[in-house]
C-alpha positions in Angstrom: -13.7 -0.3 17.4 -10.6 -2.3 17.1 -9.4 -3.5 13.7 -7.8 -6.9 13.4 -6.1 -6.0 10.1 -5.4 -2.3 9.7 -3.4 -2.8 6.5 -6.4 -4.6 4.9 -8.6 -1.7 6.1 -6.2 0.8 4.4 -6.2 -1.0 1.1 -10.0 -1.4 1.1 -10.5 2.3 1.8 -8.1 3.2 -1.1 -9.8 0.7 -3.4 -13.3 1.9 -2.6 -12.4 5.6 -2.9 -10.7 5.0 -6.2 -13.7 3.1 -7.6 -16.0 5.8 -6.4 -13.8 8.5 -8.0 -13.2 10.4 -4.7 -10.3 12.9 -4.8 -9.1 11.9 -1.4 -9.6 9.4 1.4 -8.8 9.6 5.2 -7.5 6.6 7.2 -6.3 6.3 10.8 -2.6 6.8 10.9 0.2 4.3 11.9 3.9 4.0 11.0 3.3 0.9 8.8 0.5 2.6 6.9 2.7 5.7 6.4 5.4 3.5 4.9 3.0 1.8 2.6 1.5 5.1 1.4 5.0 6.5 0.9 5.8 3.6 -1.4 2.6 4.1 -3.3 3.5 7.8 -3.8 7.1 7.0 -4.8 5.9 4.5 -7.4 3.3 6.9 -8.8 0.1 5.2 -7.7 -1.2 8.1 -5.6 -0.9 11.8 -5.9 0.2 12.8 -2.4 -0.5 12.3 1.3 -0.3 14.2 4.5 -1.1 13.7 8.2 -4.2 15.6 9.4 -5.2 16.4 13.0 -9.0 16.3 13.3 -10.9 16.2 16.6 -7.7 15.4 18.4 -7.0 12.2 16.4 -4.4 12.1 13.7 -5.5 10.7 10.3 -3.7 10.1 7.1 -5.2 11.9 4.1 -4.4 10.2 0.8 -4.9 12.1 -2.5 -5.8 9.7 -5.3 -4.5 9.9 -8.8 -6.4 9.5 -12.0 -5.3 9.3 -15.6 -6.3 11.6 -18.5 -9.5 9.5 -19.2 -10.5 9.9 -15.5 -9.7 6.2 -14.6 -7.9 5.5 -11.3 -4.2 4.8 -11.6 -4.7 2.0 -9.1 -6.5 -0.8 -10.8 -6.5 -3.0 -7.7 -4.8 -3.7 -4.4 -4.7 -7.2 -2.9 -3.7 -8.1 0.7 -1.4 -11.1 0.5 -0.2 -11.8 4.1 -3.1 -11.8 6.6 -3.0 -11.9 10.4 -4.3 -15.5 10.3 -2.0 -16.7 7.5 1.3 -14.8 7.2 3.1 -15.1 3.9 6.9 -14.9 3.9 9.1 -14.9 0.9 12.9 -15.3 0.5 14.9 -13.0 -1.7 14.8 -15.5 -4.6 11.0 -16.1 -4.3 10.0 -12.4 -4.9 8.0 -12.5 -8.2 7.1 -9.5 -10.4 3.4 -8.4 -10.3 1.6 -8.5 -13.6 4.9 -8.9 -15.5 6.4 -5.8 -13.9 3.3 -3.5 -14.3 2.5 -3.7 -10.6 4.4 -3.7 -7.4 4.5 -5.9 -4.3 5.2 -4.3 -0.9 7.3 -6.3 1.7 8.1 -5.7 5.3 11.7 -6.7 5.6 14.3 -6.5 8.4 15.6 -3.3 6.6 12.1 -1.7 6.6 9.1 -1.6 4.3 10.1 -1.6 0.6 9.0 -2.8 -2.8 9.8 -6.3 -4.0 12.2 -4.8 -6.6 14.2 -3.0 -3.9 14.2 -6.1 -1.7 15.6 -8.2 -4.5 18.3 -5.6 -5.2 19.2 -5.5 -1.5 19.1 -9.3 -1.2 16.5 -9.5 1.6 13.2 -11.3 1.9 10.3 -10.7 4.3 6.6 -10.6 4.8 4.7 -10.0 1.6 2.2 -7.4 2.7 0.3 -6.6 -0.5 0.3 -6.3 -4.3 -0.7 -3.2 -6.2 -1.4 -2.7 -9.9 
């Protein structure tokens, strides 16, 4: 089975697992997904992640994070740029998500980073997703 949008698949799996209160979720691994998950961990949206080797296929195991009242830390994840309709933003067009409560993740010429880091470095790029 080939996926047309692996990033949307990653976000959907995380969203569904969080809503079902699963402790972890496995997704097929790729460099882009690893970078997105690294940012989610650095920003405190997930607990941890690691690469697993099961049945000869590498997979990315993501450990979800819940607050003290057992609610998922991730309220929602939205794919912005899609394969059929790419969304690019310049450095001046990067807007805060939910007044700064969320993050946006961009693919820039300097690598995958949050919107805040892209603004600091003065680069724009493809707006992959928003997380809050």
